[in-house]
C-alpha positions in Angstrom: 61.9 56.0 -17.0 59.2 55.8 -19.7 55.5 54.6 -19.0 54.2 51.6 -20.8 50.5 52.3 -21.6 48.0 49.3 -21.1 44.0 49.1 -21.7 42.6 46.9 -18.9 38.9 46.3 -18.1 37.3 45.8 -14.7 35.8 42.3 -13.9 33.1 41.8 -11.6 33.4 37.9 -11.5 36.1 36.0 -9.9 37.5 32.5 -9.4 38.9 29.5 -11.4 36.3 29.1 -13.9 35.7 32.9 -14.9 39.7 32.9 -15.3 39.7 29.9 -17.7 36.8 31.5 -19.6 39.0 34.7 -20.0 42.2 32.8 -21.0 40.3 31.1 -23.7 39.0 34.3 -25.0 42.5 35.9 -25.4 42.4 37.7 -22.1 44.7 37.6 -18.8 43.0 38.0 -15.3 44.7 40.7 -13.5 44.6 42.4 -10.0 45.8 46.0 -9.0 46.4 46.6 -5.3 47.0 50.0 -3.7 45.5 52.4 -1.1 43.9 49.7 0.7 41.7 48.8 -2.5 41.8 45.5 -4.6 40.4 45.6 -8.2 39.9 42.7 -10.4 40.9 43.2 -13.9 41.3 41.6 -17.3 43.9 42.6 -19.9 44.4 41.4 -23.6 47.0 38.8 -23.8 48.7 40.4 -26.8 48.8 43.8 -25.6 50.0 42.9 -22.2 53.0 40.8 -23.8 53.9 43.7 -26.0 54.0 46.1 -23.2 56.1 43.4 -21.2 58.7 43.2 -24.2 58.8 47.1 -24.2 61.3 49.2 -22.3 62.1 47.5 -19.1 59.7 44.4 -19.1 58.4 43.3 -15.6 60.6 46.0 -14.0 59.0 48.9 -15.6 56.1 51.4 -14.8 52.8 50.9 -16.2 49.9 53.5 -16.6 46.9 51.1 -16.6 43.8 52.7 -18.6 41.2 51.2 -16.4 37.7 51.0 -18.2 34.3 50.0 -16.8 33.2 49.7 -13.3 31.8 52.7 -12.0 34.2 55.3 -13.9 37.2 54.9 -15.8 40.5 55.7 -14.4 44.4 55.8 -14.9 46.5 54.1 -12.4 50.4 54.3 -12.4 51.7 50.8 -11.3 54.4 48.3 -11.0 54.1 44.6 -11.9 54.4 42.7 -8.6 54.1 39.0 -9.6 53.6 37.1 -13.0 52.3 33.7 -13.1 53.3 31.8 -16.4 52.4 28.6 -17.8 55.4 26.5 -17.0 55.6 24.8 -20.4 54.5 27.5 -23.0 55.6 30.5 -20.7 52.3 32.5 -21.3 51.1 34.8 -18.9 48.3 33.2 -16.9 48.1 36.0 -14.3 49.5 39.3 -13.2 49.4 41.4 -10.3 50.1 45.2 -10.3 50.9 47.4 -7.4 49.5 51.1 -7.7 52.1 53.5 -6.7 52.4 57.4 -6.2 54.3 59.7 -8.3 55.5 61.6 -5.3 56.3 58.7 -2.7 59.6 56.8 -3.0 59.1 53.2 -4.2 61.3 50.1 -4.2 61.7 48.0 -7.3 64.2 45.5 -9.1 66.4 46.9 -11.8 68.3 44.9 -14.1 72.4 45.4 -14.0 73.7 46.1 -17.6 77.4 45.5 -18.1 79.0 48.0 -20.1 82.4 49.0 -21.7 85.1 46.9 -23.4 86.3 43.5 -22.6 87.7 43.8 -18.8 91.4 43.3 -18.5 91.2 40.1 -16.4 89.1 38.5 -19.3 91.9 39.3 -21.6 94.3 37.4 -19.2 91.8 34.5 -19.5 89.9 35.0 -16.4 86.2 34.7 -16.5 83.6 37.5 -15.7 81.0 36.5 -13.0 78.1 38.5 -12.8 76.8 37.8 -9.1 74.0 40.3 -9.1 71.7 40.6 -12.4 69.2 42.7 -10.5 69.5 45.1 -7.7 66.8 46.6 -5.4 66.4 50.3 -5.6 64.6 53.0 -4.0 63.5 56.5 -5.7 60.7 58.7 -6.7 58.9 56.7 -9.8 59.8 59.5 -12.3 63.5 58.9 -11.4 63.4 54.9 -11.8 66.0 53.8 -14.3 65.5 51.1 -16.7 68.7 49.5 -15.7 71.8 50.2 -13.7 74.9 50.4 -15.9 78.0 49.0 -14.6 81.4 49.5 -16.3 83.7 46.4 -15.9 86.4 47.4 -18.3 88.8 48.1 -15.6 88.5 45.0 -13.7 91.6 42.6 -13.3 91.8 38.9 -12.2 90.5 38.5 -8.7 88.9 42.1 -8.7 85.5 42.9 -7.5 82.8 45.5 -8.0 80.5 46.2 -5.1 77.3 47.7 -4.8 78.8 50.8 -2.8 81.2 51.5 -5.8 78.4 51.9 -8.1 77.5 55.0 -10.0 73.9 55.6 -9.7 71.6 58.1 -11.4 70.6 61.3 -9.1 67.9 60.3 -6.5 68.5 56.4 -6.9 69.7 54.4 -3.8 70.6 50.9 -3.9 68.7 48.8 -1.0 70.9 45.7 -1.2 73.9 45.6 1.1 76.7 48.0 0.3 79.2 45.2 0.6 77.5 42.9 -1.8 79.4 42.0 -5.0 78.0 42.9 -8.1 80.7 41.3 -10.4 83.9 40.0 -10.2 86.5 38.3 -12.7 87.5 35.0 -11.1 90.8 33.3 -12.6 91.0 30.6 -15.1 91.0 27.0 -13.7 94.2 25.3 -14.3 94.3 22.2 -16.3 94.7 18.8 -14.6 
């Protein structure tokens, strides 16, 4: 998985008033947690939105280039929470979790359905995607952008479970192995 780079600045002041001032100036208040430390940051809204639209959006890894404070540093992070404006969808606040390249991490990864039209859909069935994201555990360097699921062979009333997925090396799914990822449901009869 590629890492998106994002430049952020340390901010000393916190609170609602400071956050509103930052937002008016085109900045987004942010926080990075990790190693028992919490650091308040600010990021440029346009740069943040561009990074979020990149390779894996909110599921991806971000290299935060932190400037200001005592000394600048780089932190490998995951997005843990995003607060958005309910009307405009604009990012209001973002929380990052600092991770180690040597420790296993858990993250949500989107499911991508691949292959040709499933056999059951050709017969009039409906492909139902039950899980659009799966919780995986692996080293940060092995974190996939998405998990591909081939639904081509599914017929009506057939399902694909978590235990049947073909995963990249080093990646394990934390979700229940008996969970249904997708299935083809029969067509509804006309009244």
